[in-house]
C-alpha positions in Angstrom: -4.1 -13.8 -11.4 -6.0 -12.1 -8.8 -2.8 -11.7 -6.8 -1.0 -9.9 -9.9 -4.0 -7.6 -10.3 -3.9 -6.7 -6.6 -0.4 -6.4 -6.8 -0.5 -3.9 -9.8 -3.3 -1.8 -8.1 -1.5 -1.5 -4.8 1.7 -0.8 -6.4 0.1 1.9 -8.6 -1.5 3.8 -5.4 1.3 3.3 -3.1 4.0 4.7 -5.4 1.7 7.6 -6.5 1.4 8.4 -2.7 5.1 7.7 -2.0 4.3 7.4 1.6 7.8 8.2 2.9 8.8 10.5 0.1 11.6 8.2 -1.1 10.7 7.9 -4.7 10.5 11.9 -4.5 13.7 12.0 -3.3 15.4 9.8 -6.2 14.8 6.3 -5.0 14.3 3.4 -7.8 10.7 2.9 -8.6 10.7 -0.5 -6.8 11.4 1.2 -3.7 8.4 -0.1 -2.1 8.1 -3.4 -3.6 8.6 -5.5 -0.4 5.6 -3.8 1.5 3.6 -4.0 -1.7 4.2 -7.4 -2.1 3.5 -8.1 1.5 0.0 -6.2 1.3 -0.8 -8.3 -2.2 -0.2 -11.6 -0.3 -2.5 -10.6 2.6 -5.7 -11.2 0.2 -7.0 -7.6 0.5 -10.3 -8.1 -1.1 -11.7 -9.7 2.0 -10.7 -6.3 3.8 -12.9 -3.1 4.1 -11.1 0.2 3.7 -10.5 0.7 7.4 -9.0 -2.8 7.7 -6.7 -2.2 4.6 -5.7 1.2 6.2 -4.6 -0.3 9.3 -2.6 -3.0 7.3 -1.0 -0.5 5.3 0.0 1.3 8.4 1.2 -1.9 10.2 3.0 -3.4 7.0 5.2 0.1 7.0 5.5 0.3 10.7 7.1 -3.5 10.7 9.4 -3.0 7.4 10.3 0.6 7.6 10.0 1.5 11.3 7.9 4.3 10.3 4.3 5.1 11.8 2.3 6.3 8.7 -0.8 8.8 9.5 -4.1 6.9 9.9 -5.9 9.3 7.6 -3.3 9.1 4.7 -3.3 5.3 5.0 -7.1 5.2 4.6 -7.1 7.6 1.6 -4.8 5.2 -0.2 -6.9 2.2 0.9 -10.1 3.8 -0.5 -8.4 4.3 -3.9 -7.2 0.9 -4.0 -10.3 -0.6 -2.7 -12.4 1.8 -5.5 -9.9 0.4 -8.2 -10.4 -3.4 -7.3 -14.3 -3.2 -7.4 
């Protein structure tokens, strides 16, 4: 249940952010599902916002080869953590 809740929250904020602009360009709504599932599998409730931001950055670098801006990752991480509280 916790995994599903985190998955839903992460999905909401990653998709709203659309960090690479794929959704705005017409990609399917599940375009980031691999990255989102990877983040949800990391038990993010144990991380603070800065750690989560670094994890978001690392996951997108590992899976898509794109380095996202740290401040953008932090903004998304703060929204995710705020929603999970």
